[in-house]
NULUM-425900 format. One record per residue: x, y, z of N, C-alpha, C in turn. Coordinates in steps of 0.05 Angstrom, whole numbers, padded with zeros to 5 digits, always signed. Layout:
N
XYZXYZXYZ;...
! end
This chain:
405
+01897+02437+01839+01899+02408+01838+01913+02398+01862;+01902+02376+01874+01913+02366+01899+01921+02337+01894;+01947+02330+01899+01957+02303+01894+01964+02291+01921;+01947+02273+01931+01952+02260+01956+01940+02232+01955;+01950+02216+01937+01939+02189+01933+01946+02171+01957;+01927+02155+01966+01932+02138+01988+01945+02112+01979;+01967+02104+01992+01980+02080+01984+01965+02055+01994;+01944+02059+02010+01928+02036+02017+01911+02027+01993;+01906+02045+01974+01890+02039+01951+01907+02035+01926;+01930+02047+01925+01948+02044+01902+01976+02036+01911;+01989+02020+01895+02016+02012+01902+02036+02034+01898;+02060+02031+01909+02081+02051+01905+02087+02055+01876;+02089+02033+01861+02095+02036+01832+02074+02051+01818;+02048+02046+01825+02026+02060+01812+02028+02090+01817;+02034+02098+01842+02035+02127+01849+02060+02139+01836;+02082+02124+01835+02106+02135+01822+02101+02140+01793;+02085+02123+01780+02078+02128+01752+02060+02152+01750;+02042+02155+01770+02024+02178+01769+02040+02204+01771;+02062+02204+01788+02079+02227+01790+02093+02232+01763;+02103+02211+01751+02118+02213+01726+02099+02224+01704;+02074+02215+01704+02055+02222+01683+02039+02247+01689;+02046+02261+01711+02032+02285+01718+02031+02305+01695;+02007+02315+01690+02003+02333+01667+02012+02361+01674;+02038+02368+01668+02049+02394+01675+02036+02416+01659;+02024+02410+01636+02012+02431+01619+01988+02443+01633;+01977+02430+01653+01953+02441+01667+01961+02464+01685;+01987+02467+01690+01997+02488+01708+02010+02510+01691;+02002+02535+01696+02010+02557+01678+02040+02559+01674;+02056+02557+01695+02084+02561+01693+02100+02535+01689;+02086+02513+01686+02100+02488+01682+02109+02474+01707;+02104+02486+01730+02112+02473+01755+02089+02460+01769;+02093+02437+01781+02072+02423+01796+02061+02441+01819;+02035+02440+01823+02023+02456+01845+02012+02438+01866;+02023+02414+01869+02011+02394+01886+02031+02383+01906;+02023+02365+01922+02042+02353+01941+02036+02324+01945;+02056+02309+01954+02054+02281+01961+02051+02278+01991;+02031+02265+02000+02026+02264+02029+02039+02240+02042;+02040+02217+02029+02049+02192+02041+02079+02191+02044;+02089+02187+02068+02119+02186+02072+02132+02164+02056;+02118+02142+02051+02131+02120+02036+02139+02128+02008;+02127+02150+01998+02133+02159+01971+02154+02181+01969;+02158+02195+01990+02175+02219+01989+02203+02212+01981;+02214+02191+01993+02241+02183+01986+02244+02175+01957;+02228+02156+01947+02230+02148+01919+02228+02171+01899;+02209+02189+01905+02205+02212+01887+02230+02230+01887;+02239+02236+01912+02263+02254+01914+02287+02242+01900;+02291+02215+01904+02314+02202+01892+02313+02201+01862;+02290+02207+01850+02288+02207+01821+02297+02234+01810;+02301+02254+01827+02310+02281+01818+02340+02280+01813;+02348+02288+01789+02377+02288+01782+02393+02304+01802;+02415+02292+01812+02433+02306+01830+02423+02307+01859;+02400+02294+01865+02390+02294+01892+02407+02278+01912;+02416+02255+01903+02431+02237+01921+02459+02248+01927;+02467+02246+01953+02493+02254+01961+02511+02229+01961;+02537+02234+01958+02557+02214+01962+02563+02212+01992;+02576+02191+02001+02584+02189+02029+02600+02213+02038;+02618+02222+02021+02635+02245+02027+02619+02270+02031;+02599+02274+02014+02582+02297+02017+02565+02296+02042;+02555+02272+02049+02540+02269+02074+02558+02276+02098;+02583+02266+02097+02602+02271+02119+02607+02300+02123;+02613+02314+02101+02618+02343+02103+02594+02359+02112;+02570+02351+02102+02546+02365+02109+02540+02361+02139;+02545+02337+02149+02539+02333+02177+02559+02347+02195;+02584+02350+02187+02603+02365+02203+02594+02394+02205;+02584+02405+02183+02574+02433+02183+02549+02435+02201;+02531+02416+02198+02507+02416+02215+02514+02414+02244;+02533+02396+02251+02541+02393+02279+02552+02419+02290;+02567+02433+02274+02578+02459+02283+02556+02478+02289;+02535+02479+02272+02512+02496+02277+02498+02488+02303;+02492+02462+02306+02477+02453+02330+02493+02460+02355;+02519+02457+02355+02535+02465+02378+02532+02494+02384;+02531+02511+02363+02529+02540+02367+02502+02548+02380;+02482+02530+02378+02456+02535+02391+02454+02521+02418;+02475+02506+02426+02475+02494+02452+02465+02465+02452;+02462+02452+02430+02453+02424+02429+02475+02405+02434;+02469+02384+02451+02487+02362+02455+02472+02335+02450;+02446+02336+02443+02430+02312+02438+02411+02318+02415;+02411+02301+02395+02393+02304+02372+02377+02279+02367;+02353+02284+02355+02337+02262+02346+02332+02264+02316;+02339+02244+02301+02333+02243+02272+02309+02225+02268;+02288+02236+02256+02262+02222+02255+02255+02213+02226;+02275+02213+02208+02270+02203+02181+02294+02186+02173;+02290+02160+02175+02312+02141+02170+02323+02143+02141;+02349+02145+02139+02363+02144+02113+02387+02126+02117;+02386+02101+02107+02407+02082+02113+02435+02091+02105;+02438+02105+02082+02464+02114+02074+02475+02134+02094;+02459+02153+02102+02467+02174+02122+02475+02160+02148;+02459+02141+02157+02465+02128+02182+02491+02113+02181;+02498+02102+02158+02524+02089+02155+02547+02108+02158;+02544+02132+02147+02564+02153+02149+02566+02162+02178;+02544+02167+02191+02544+02176+02219+02556+02156+02237;+02551+02130+02232+02563+02109+02249+02594+02111+02247;+02604+02114+02223+02633+02116+02220+02644+02140+02235;+02629+02163+02234+02638+02187+02248+02638+02182+02278;+02618+02167+02288+02617+02161+02316+02640+02143+02324;+02647+02124+02307+02669+02105+02313+02696+02119+02314;+02699+02139+02296+02726+02152+02295+02728+02177+02311;+02707+02183+02327+02709+02206+02345+02700+02233+02333;+02691+02233+02308+02682+02259+02296+02654+02267+02305;+02638+02248+02315+02612+02255+02324+02613+02264+02353;+02610+02290+02357+02613+02302+02384+02585+02312+02393;+02565+02295+02390+02538+02301+02397+02523+02275+02398;+02505+02271+02417+02490+02246+02418+02468+02247+02397;+02464+02225+02382+02444+02224+02361+02428+02199+02364;+02402+02202+02361+02383+02180+02363+02368+02178+02337;+02367+02154+02325+02354+02151+02299+02330+02132+02300;+02317+02129+02278+02293+02112+02276+02293+02094+02251;+02276+02074+02252+02270+02058+02228+02242+02066+02219;+02239+02072+02193+02213+02081+02183+02194+02058+02178;+02169+02061+02187+02148+02041+02183+02125+02054+02167;+02116+02041+02146+02093+02051+02130+02073+02028+02127;+02048+02035+02124+02027+02015+02123+02032+01994+02101;+02036+02004+02077+02038+01985+02054+02062+01966+02057;+02083+01975+02070+02108+01959+02071+02114+01950+02100;+02093+01949+02117+02097+01945+02146+02112+01920+02153;+02105+01897+02140+02119+01872+02146+02148+01873+02138;+02153+01883+02115+02181+01886+02105+02196+01906+02122;+02183+01928+02131+02196+01947+02148+02205+01935+02175;+02187+01919+02186+02194+01906+02212+02217+01886+02208;+02216+01871+02187+02238+01852+02182+02264+01866+02178;+02263+01889+02164+02288+01904+02159+02299+01916+02185;+02280+01927+02202+02289+01939+02227+02301+01918+02245;+02289+01895+02247+02299+01874+02265+02326+01864+02255;+02330+01863+02228+02355+01855+02217+02378+01875+02222;+02370+01900+02226+02390+01921+02229+02395+01928+02259;+02378+01920+02277+02380+01928+02305+02408+01923+02316;+02420+01945+02326+02446+01943+02338+02469+01949+02318;+02463+01947+02292+02485+01950+02273+02496+01979+02271;+02479+01998+02277+02487+02026+02275+02499+02036+02302;+02491+02023+02324+02496+02033+02351+02526+02035+02357;+02534+02058+02369+02561+02063+02378+02559+02074+02406;+02564+02057+02426+02563+02066+02454+02537+02081+02460;+02539+02104+02473+02515+02120+02478+02515+02144+02460;+02531+02144+02439+02533+02167+02421+02513+02165+02398;+02511+02142+02385+02492+02138+02363+02476+02113+02368;+02450+02116+02370+02432+02094+02375+02408+02095+02357;+02401+02072+02345+02377+02070+02329+02360+02047+02340;+02339+02053+02354+02323+02032+02367+02293+02039+02368;+02284+02054+02349+02256+02065+02349+02242+02060+02323;+02217+02052+02324+02200+02050+02300+02184+02076+02296;+02186+02088+02273+02173+02114+02267+02149+02110+02249;+02126+02121+02258+02101+02119+02243+02090+02147+02238;+02077+02150+02215+02060+02174+02210+02031+02165+02211;+02017+02173+02232+01989+02165+02235+01970+02181+02217;+01974+02207+02216+01958+02224+02198+01976+02244+02184;+01966+02255+02162+01981+02276+02148+01966+02302+02153;+01943+02305+02142+01925+02327+02151+01913+02318+02177;+01897+02336+02190+01886+02330+02216+01864+02309+02214;+01868+02287+02228+01847+02267+02231+01833+02272+02257;+01808+02283+02256+01795+02294+02279+01772+02277+02288;+01765+02279+02314+01742+02265+02325+01716+02274+02312;+01715+02300+02305+01692+02311+02290+01701+02320+02263;+01684+02318+02242+01693+02326+02215+01700+02356+02214;+01713+02364+02192+01719+02392+02188+01693+02408+02186;+01695+02434+02190+01671+02451+02189+01657+02448+02162;+01630+02446+02162+01615+02442+02138+01620+02465+02117;+01622+02490+02127+01627+02512+02109+01654+02509+02095;+01674+02499+02109+01700+02495+02098+01699+02473+02076;+01685+02452+02082+01682+02430+02062+01668+02440+02037;+01648+02456+02040+01634+02467+02017+01653+02485+02000;+01668+02502+02015+01686+02520+02001+01708+02506+01986;+01717+02483+01997+01739+02468+01984+01729+02446+01966;+01702+02443+01964+01691+02422+01947+01696+02394+01958;+01698+02392+01984+01702+02366+01997+01676+02353+02005;+01674+02327+02006+01649+02314+02015+01643+02321+02044;+01618+02324+02050+01610+02329+02078+01619+02306+02096;+01631+02313+02119+01641+02292+02137+01671+02288+02134;+01684+02302+02115+01713+02299+02112+01728+02308+02137;+01749+02293+02144+01766+02302+02166+01768+02282+02189;+01756+02259+02187+01758+02239+02209+01776+02216+02201;+01765+02192+02200+01782+02169+02195+01794+02169+02167;+01781+02184+02148+01792+02185+02121+01819+02199+02119;+01827+02213+02140+01852+02227+02140+01875+02210+02152;+01869+02186+02162+01889+02169+02173+01906+02158+02150;+01933+02156+02155+01951+02144+02135+01954+02114+02139;+01944+02104+02161+01945+02075+02166+01917+02064+02170;+01913+02039+02161+01891+02023+02170+01896+02018+02200;+01876+02023+02217+01881+02022+02246+01888+01995+02256;+01876+01974+02244+01883+01947+02252+01912+01940+02245;+01921+01950+02222+01949+01947+02214+01967+01961+02233;+01959+01985+02241+01976+02001+02260+01978+01987+02287;+01956+01976+02297+01956+01962+02322+01975+01938+02321;+01972+01922+02299+01988+01898+02296+02017+01904+02294;+02024+01925+02278+02052+01932+02273+02065+01942+02299;+02051+01959+02314+02062+01968+02340+02066+01945+02359;+02047+01927+02360+02049+01904+02378+02075+01888+02372;+02080+01883+02347+02103+01868+02339+02129+01884+02344;+02128+01910+02338+02152+01927+02342+02159+01928+02372;+02140+01932+02389+02145+01934+02418+02155+01907+02429;+02143+01885+02419+02151+01859+02428+02180+01854+02422;+02189+01866+02399+02217+01863+02391+02236+01882+02406;+02225+01899+02423+02241+01917+02438+02246+01945+02426;+02230+01952+02406+02232+01978+02394+02214+01998+02408;+02226+02022+02413+02209+02045+02421+02190+02052+02397;+02168+02065+02403+02149+02073+02382+02147+02103+02382;+02150+02115+02359+02149+02144+02355+02129+02150+02333;+02107+02164+02340+02086+02168+02321+02081+02198+02316;+02081+02206+02291+02073+02232+02282+02042+02233+02282;+02030+02251+02298+02001+02252+02300+01993+02281+02305;+01975+02291+02288+01965+02318+02291+01937+02320+02304;+01918+02305+02292+01890+02308+02301+01883+02293+02326;+01861+02300+02339+01853+02287+02364+01844+02258+02360;+01832+02252+02336+01825+02224+02330+01850+02208+02326;+01868+02219+02310+01893+02205+02305+01908+02199+02331;+01909+02218+02348+01923+02215+02374+01909+02194+02391;+01882+02195+02392+01867+02175+02408+01872+02147+02398;+01871+02143+02372+01876+02116+02361+01905+02108+02365;+01924+02127+02364+01952+02120+02369+01955+02111+02398;+01942+02125+02417+01943+02117+02445+01932+02090+02449;+01909+02084+02436+01897+02057+02437+01917+02036+02429;+01930+02041+02406+01949+02021+02395+01973+02019+02413;+01983+02041+02425+02006+02040+02442+02000+02024+02468;+01977+02029+02479+01969+02015+02504+01967+01985+02498;+01956+01978+02475+01955+01950+02467+01983+01938+02464;+02001+01953+02452+02028+01944+02447+02044+01941+02474;+02038+01959+02493+02053+01959+02518+02047+01936+02536;+02027+01920+02528+02021+01896+02544+02045+01876+02541;+02060+01880+02519+02084+01863+02516+02108+01875+02530;+02105+01897+02543+02127+01911+02557+02117+01921+02584;+02109+01904+02601+02097+01912+02627+02115+01929+02644;+02141+01927+02641+02160+01943+02657+02166+01970+02644;+02154+01976+02622+02158+02001+02607+02187+02006+02601;+02201+01986+02591+02229+01989+02583+02231+02007+02558;+02210+02006+02541+02209+02022+02517+02198+02050+02524;+02206+02070+02510+02196+02097+02514+02180+02105+02488;+02154+02106+02491+02137+02112+02468+02129+02141+02467;+02129+02152+02443+02127+02181+02439+02105+02187+02418;+02089+02208+02423+02072+02219+02403+02082+02247+02397;+02089+02251+02372+02101+02277+02363+02079+02296+02354;+02082+02320+02362+02065+02343+02354+02041+02348+02372;+02024+02327+02375+02001+02330+02393+01987+02357+02389;+01980+02363+02364+01967+02389+02359+01940+02392+02372;+01925+02370+02373+01900+02369+02387+01898+02343+02403;+01892+02346+02429+01890+02322+02446+01866+02326+02464;+01848+02307+02464+01825+02307+02482+01834+02305+02511;+01820+02318+02529+01828+02319+02557+01831+02291+02569;+01812+02273+02562+01814+02246+02573+01839+02232+02562;+01846+02238+02538+01870+02225+02526+01896+02236+02538;+01896+02261+02547+01919+02271+02562+01924+02254+02587;+01902+02247+02600+01905+02230+02624+01915+02202+02617;+01905+02192+02595+01914+02165+02586+01943+02165+02578;+01953+02187+02566+01981+02188+02560+01998+02187+02585;+01990+02202+02605+02005+02203+02630+02004+02176+02644;+01980+02164+02646+01977+02138+02660+01993+02116+02647;+01998+02118+02621+02012+02097+02606+02040+02104+02597;+02051+02126+02609+02079+02134+02604+02085+02142+02576;+02065+02153+02562+02069+02161+02534+02079+02190+02534;+02102+02195+02521+02115+02221+02520+02103+02238+02498;+02100+02264+02503+02092+02283+02482+02117+02297+02472;+02121+02295+02446+02143+02310+02433+02131+02336+02423;+02139+02358+02436+02126+02385+02432+02145+02403+02416;+02134+02419+02398+02149+02439+02383+02140+02467+02393;+02154+02479+02412+02145+02504+02424+02142+02527+02404;+02159+02528+02384+02157+02550+02365+02131+02550+02349;+02117+02528+02349+02091+02527+02335+02069+02540+02352;+02074+02544+02377+02053+02554+02396+02047+02583+02393;+02061+02597+02375+02055+02625+02369+02034+02627+02347;+02021+02605+02341+01998+02605+02322+01977+02626+02331;+01965+02640+02312+01943+02657+02318+01923+02658+02295;+01900+02670+02300+01879+02670+02281+01886+02685+02255;+01904+02705+02257+01911+02721+02234+01932+02707+02216;+01950+02691+02228+01970+02679+02212+01962+02651+02202;+01939+02642+02210+01929+02616+02200+01899+02617+02197;+01888+02634+02180+01858+02636+02177+01847+02611+02165;+01862+02597+02149+01852+02572+02136+01845+02551+02156;+01863+02547+02176+01858+02527+02196+01834+02535+02214;+01831+02561+02218+01809+02571+02234+01783+02563+02220;+01782+02567+02193+01758+02559+02178+01754+02529+02178;+01776+02514+02176+01776+02485+02174+01764+02472+02199;+01772+02483+02222+01765+02470+02248+01746+02485+02265;+01741+02510+02259+01723+02526+02275+01738+02537+02300;+01727+02559+02311+01740+02574+02332+01745+02556+02357;+01725+02541+02365+01728+02525+02390+01752+02506+02388;+01754+02491+02367+01776+02472+02364+01803+02487+02359;+01802+02507+02342+01827+02521+02335+01840+02533+02360;+01824+02543+02379+01835+02555+02403+01845+02534+02423;+01842+02509+02416+01853+02487+02433+01878+02475+02421;+01890+02489+02401+01913+02478+02387+01938+02479+02404;+01955+02458+02401+01981+02456+02414+01979+02459+02445;+01966+02441+02458+01966+02441+02487+01994+02436+02498;+02000+02449+02520+02027+02446+02532+02024+02443+02562;+02014+02465+02575+02011+02464+02604+01991+02443+02613;+01969+02440+02597+01949+02420+02605+01960+02392+02603;+01978+02387+02584+01992+02361+02583+02009+02357+02607;+02025+02378+02614+02042+02376+02638+02025+02372+02663;+02003+02387+02665+01985+02385+02689+01973+02357+02691;+01969+02344+02669+01958+02317+02669+01980+02296+02677;+02005+02305+02677+02027+02287+02685+02042+02276+02662;+02038+02287+02637+02053+02278+02614+02081+02290+02613;+02101+02274+02606+02128+02284+02602+02128+02297+02574;+02135+02323+02573+02136+02338+02548+02165+02344+02540;+02174+02332+02519+02201+02336+02509+02200+02354+02485;+02217+02375+02485+02216+02396+02465+02235+02391+02442;+02228+02402+02419+02245+02400+02395+02235+02420+02374;+02247+02420+02351+02240+02440+02330+02226+02428+02307;+02229+02401+02302+02219+02388+02278+02232+02401+02253;+02257+02408+02255+02272+02419+02233+02268+02400+02209;+02261+02409+02185+02264+02436+02175+02239+02454+02177;+02219+02444+02192+02195+02461+02195+02202+02487+02209;+02218+02485+02231+02229+02508+02245+02259+02504+02248;+02273+02526+02247+02302+02524+02253+02305+02516+02282;+02325+02499+02288+02329+02490+02316+02342+02513+02333;+02325+02530+02343+02334+02553+02359+02320+02551+02386;+02332+02537+02405+02319+02531+02430+02312+02556+02447;+02327+02577+02445+02321+02601+02460+02296+02615+02450;+02291+02613+02424+02265+02621+02414+02243+02603+02425;+02249+02577+02426+02230+02558+02437+02223+02563+02466;+02243+02571+02482+02238+02578+02510+02217+02600+02512;+02222+02622+02496+02204+02645+02496+02176+02637+02487;+02174+02622+02465+02148+02615+02454+02132+02597+02473;+02145+02579+02487+02131+02562+02506+02120+02578+02530;+02135+02599+02537+02127+02616+02560+02106+02636+02553;+02104+02644+02528+02086+02666+02520+02067+02659+02498;+02073+02639+02481+02057+02632+02457+02056+02656+02438;+02077+02670+02436+02079+02694+02418+02103+02691+02400;+02103+02707+02378+02126+02708+02360+02150+02721+02374;+02173+02709+02374+02197+02721+02386+02207+02744+02370;+02222+02761+02383+02234+02785+02370+02252+02777+02347;+02264+02753+02349+02283+02744+02328+02269+02733+02304;+02242+02730+02305+02228+02719+02282+02222+02739+02260;+02222+02730+02235+02216+02748+02213+02186+02757+02215;+02170+02743+02230+02142+02750+02232+02135+02767+02256;+02156+02774+02271+02151+02789+02296+02136+02815+02292;+02145+02832+02273+02132+02858+02269+02103+02855+02260;+02098+02834+02244+02071+02830+02234+02051+02822+02256;+02060+02805+02274+02042+02793+02294+02048+02801+02323;+02065+02820+02328+02073+02826+02355+02050+02835+02373;+02030+02847+02361+02007+02857+02377+01984+02838+02377;+01987+02814+02365+01966+02794+02366+01965+02781+02393;+01942+02778+02405+01941+02764+02431+01949+02735+02429;+01961+02724+02450+01969+02696+02450+01945+02678+02447;+01947+02657+02432+01926+02638+02429+01927+02619+02453;+01905+02617+02467+01903+02600+02491+01926+02605+02511;+01926+02630+02522+01948+02637+02541+01949+02619+02565;+01927+02606+02571+01927+02588+02595+01945+02564+02590;+01955+02560+02566+01973+02538+02560+02003+02546+02562;+02008+02572+02569+02036+02580+02573+02048+02565+02597;+02074+02560+02596+02088+02546+02617+02109+02564+02630;+02120+02555+02652+02140+02570+02667+02167+02566+02654;+02186+02583+02662+02214+02581+02653+02225+02554+02661;+02219+02546+02686+02230+02520+02696+02220+02497+02679;+02194+02497+02673+02183+02475+02657+02194+02475+02629;+02198+02498+02617+02208+02498+02589+02237+02490+02588;+02253+02497+02608+02280+02488+02609+02281+02457+02612;+02264+02446+02629+02262+02417+02631+02255+02404+02604;+02237+02418+02589+02229+02408+02563+02251+02406+02543;+02271+02424+02546+02294+02424+02528+02318+02408+02538;+02316+02397+02562+02340+02384+02574+02334+02356+02584;+02323+02354+02608+02321+02327+02620+02299+02311+02607;+02277+02324+02597+02256+02308+02584+02265+02294+02559;+02279+02308+02540+02290+02293+02517+02310+02271+02525;+02326+02277+02546+02344+02256+02555+02329+02231+02564;+02307+02236+02578+02290+02213+02587+02278+02199+02562;+02269+02214+02543+02257+02203+02519+02276+02183+02506;+02302+02189+02506+02322+02172+02493+02337+02154+02512;+02326+02149+02536+02338+02131+02555+02366+02141+02565;+02369+02167+02565+02395+02178+02572+02394+02196+02597;+02372+02194+02612+02369+02212+02635+02390+02206+02658;+02402+02182+02658+02423+02176+02678+02450+02186+02669;+02452+02194+02644+02478+02203+02633+02479+02233+02629;+02457+02245+02619+02457+02273+02611+02429+02285+02617;+02426+02310+02609+02400+02323+02613+02398+02341+02637;+02418+02339+02655+02419+02356+02678+02448+02357+02688;+02455+02378+02703+02482+02382+02713+02483+02369+02741;+02496+02347+02744+02495+02332+02769+02521+02315+02771;+02531+02313+02795+02555+02297+02799+02551+02268+02789;+02570+02258+02774+02568+02231+02764+02558+02230+02735;+02545+02251+02726+02535+02252+02698+02556+02262+02679;+02552+02257+02654+02570+02269+02633+02567+02299+02634;+02590+02313+02633+02590+02342+02635+02581+02354+02608;+02555+02361+02606+02543+02372+02583+02527+02397+02591;+02536+02420+02582+02523+02445+02591+02530+02467+02571;+02515+02489+02574+02521+02513+02558+02525+02537+02576;+02540+02557+02566+02544+02582+02579+02531+02604+02562;+02512+02618+02574+02498+02640+02559+02510+02667+02566;+02504+02687+02549+02516+02713+02554+02498+02731+02571;+02479+02719+02585+02462+02734+02604+02448+02716+02623;+02435+02727+02643+02422+02711+02664+02393+02706+02655;+02387+02682+02646+02361+02675+02636+02339+02677+02657;+02346+02675+02682+02326+02676+02704+02319+02705+02712;+02335+02724+02704+02330+02751+02712+02319+02770+02691;+02319+02761+02666+02311+02778+02644+02281+02774+02638;+02270+02793+02623+02242+02791+02614+02240+02768+02594;+02218+02753+02594+02215+02731+02575+02219+02739+02546;+02210+02763+02539+02212+02771+02511+02241+02776+02502;+02260+02778+02521+02288+02782+02514+02304+02757+02515;+02292+02735+02524+02307+02709+02525+02317+02701+02498;+02301+02706+02477+02309+02697+02450+02333+02713+02439;+02340+02735+02453+02363+02751+02444+02389+02741+02457;+02387+02723+02475+02411+02711+02488+02428+02696+02467;+02454+02695+02471+02472+02680+02454+02487+02659+02470;+02492+02637+02457+02508+02616+02470+02538+02623+02467;+02551+02626+02490+02580+02633+02490+02597+02608+02488;+02588+02586+02500+02604+02561+02499+02586+02537+02503;+02592+02515+02489+02578+02490+02492+02598+02468+02500;+02592+02454+02520+02610+02433+02531+02596+02405+02527;+02611+02387+02515+02601+02359+02511+02621+02340+02521;+02613+02322+02539+02630+02303+02552+02655+02316+02565;+02650+02339+02576+02672+02353+02590+02690+02369+02573;+02686+02369+02547+02703+02383+02528+02688+02406+02514;+02701+02428+02511+02689+02451+02497+02687+02444+02467;+02662+02444+02457+02659+02438+02428+02651+02463+02412;+02645+02485+02427+02638+02510+02413+02645+02533+02431;+02657+02554+02420+02661+02579+02434+02654+02601+02414;+02638+02621+02423+02630+02643+02406+02654+02659+02399;
! end
């Protein structure tokens, strides 16, 4: 059973009732075997789970623990892409009292059904969370597709196998009405908000680019920094359009170790030709696109040294639980591997640029904030496959040591 009701056809209350009334007896062990696709519903459903909600004190303690972990991995800049007002209130207090020793950038969530209310809420909150250059919330976050919205439908054999209508996989997989998306982005950018869009399929990315270009007419000096996250599939012409219009690609290097054996379902779904074009990286850079790296935690643990290796080789790192299973599998699309220099830029100056912080951080330069890490080996002299074995010995933020191994 697959539960992925579209909120364009049903209201939030309707779908919440559908979740409540779900027939658990149809599942042998009494547990749901389905998932909710629309982001607008995830929060309300989770908050209905007893004990799910944290107190302010619990959020505070959890973030201190998380900050310690991020420092141990060498992070001094984070992006939170799922707005939670209670959490943001706690983080703001931490930033004000000096407990936040890492730069954090947040978003306002926008969904199709609640788009006008979301814009009104975001404009009413703009600046309320901000604390100097430590904590900033000035971005509108959209989910354009959930499953892949592709220029061509999914493979016919896959549709038959899954009992899907022929032609499934194009506009039907979009989470937004495209006219609504265009209008919302135009209003958000006019108000001075950056735009950050989750997009997997090449159709979803093309339509997102169309909407961003339309919105950027209100921002001719490109003061806003617009981002497409994931970019699993991008048409070559659209790579050029991203570069020409200053649209940043948010890339997850650890995903680039995808191969035919660890994802046979996607291979069936999209066919060999398209599957082998998944997660472009070098071709985006070659087109002139700024590629900023991240982990999309909790999808992957935020382990940037694994990410350096994966971007350079598109293989499972030695530190991965899947290494032994797939170590002999050939890299998928090895022509998309990047150099050490490019991947380090992807983890440092590119994210700083994404968050309007390239004049403050992202590189070691006189006049910038002293933010750097000390590794226990020479990353430029070792084999790529051993980079993931490096350890962070020390992390420095604003000139102060915030972590020592």
